[in-house]
C-alpha positions, 0 to 999 in steps of 0.5 A: 476500459472507459469509465465515467466517475463523478469525483469531487473536483476539489479533491481531485485537484488537491490530489493532482497538486500533491501527487505531482503526476502528469495527468489526472488519470495518472493521479487517480491511478496512483491513488488507487494503487496506494489505497490498495497497498495500504489496505493490504499492508493493514491485513499483514499488520493484523497478523502480528500476534496471531501466529505462534512463534517457532521456539526451536528456530535459531535466528543466530544460526541463520546469520552465520556465514559458515 
């Protein structure tokens, strides 16, 4: 899908240099992938402390080989 975007040229050039991608298109694609990954990780972090632990779970039994 062809899309025209008005991206700050200095910002794009900086991302291009820092990211080491071969093209500006690859730079934008990588930036979007990383943006999405960080947002999804933040949602997971928000879950910490919000779930009740299972007091009957024996983590040591899960480690045993026998």
